N, C-alpha and C positions, 0 to 999 in steps of 0.2 A: 613576275617579269620586272626587270629594271634596266636602266640605260637604253630604253627604247626610243625615247623622245629625240627627234632630230636625226634618227638613223637613216631614214629614207622618206621621200614623199610617198604618201599612201593613196592608191587608187580608191575611189568611192564609186558607188553605183549612180550617184547624182549626175544629171546632165548640167552643163554650164548654163547659168543665167546671169545677167548683169547685176541683179539685186535679189533680195529675198521676198519681193512682192509676190503674193499668191503661192508661197512655198507651203508644203504640207506642215501642219502644226502638230502632228502626232509622232514625229521622229522617223517616218518612213522616207524612203528614197524619193527624190524628185526626178521622175523620168518622163520623157516625151517620146513620141513615135519617131520624130526626125532628129534624134540626138547625135550630133556629129562630134561634140567635145564632152569629155568627162572631167569631173573635179578631182584634183589631187589635194591632199591636206598634209600639213605638218612640217614642211620644210625638210632639209636634209643636211648632212655634214658638209656638203659642197657650197651651201649658201650662207649668208650672214646670219648670226645668232638670232636676231629678232624675227626671222622667218620660222624658227623652230618652235612653233606653237600650233595647237589644233585649230585655232581660228584662222590661221593663214591658209589661203587657198590659191591654187593655180589651175590651169586647165590645158589639156592636150587631147589629141585624137586618140581613141582607144588602141590603135595600132602602133603608136609611138613607143619607143623603148629607150631607156637611159640607165646608166649604172647606179644612179641615186634614186630610182623610183621602184617601188615594190607594192606589196599588198599585205594585209594582215588577215589571218584566218581567225574567225571567232566561232565559238561553240556555246550553246546554251546547255548548262548542266542540269540534270534532273533534280 
């Protein structure tokens, strides 16, 4: 794959938290029972270029829909 960076904000499984205090250290998703907002990462073509990086995050309610927000499917190969 190429030209994927900055194509769309990508939904993640992580719940929104103000900071990374108590975040899982093993790479697993940070989920809570009462999760009202989810994290979006990576920026999109609609925003300024400095937002087009994996460390940039935003948050919205899971039911929100926008033309510049999507998701990426991943598969573990044998």
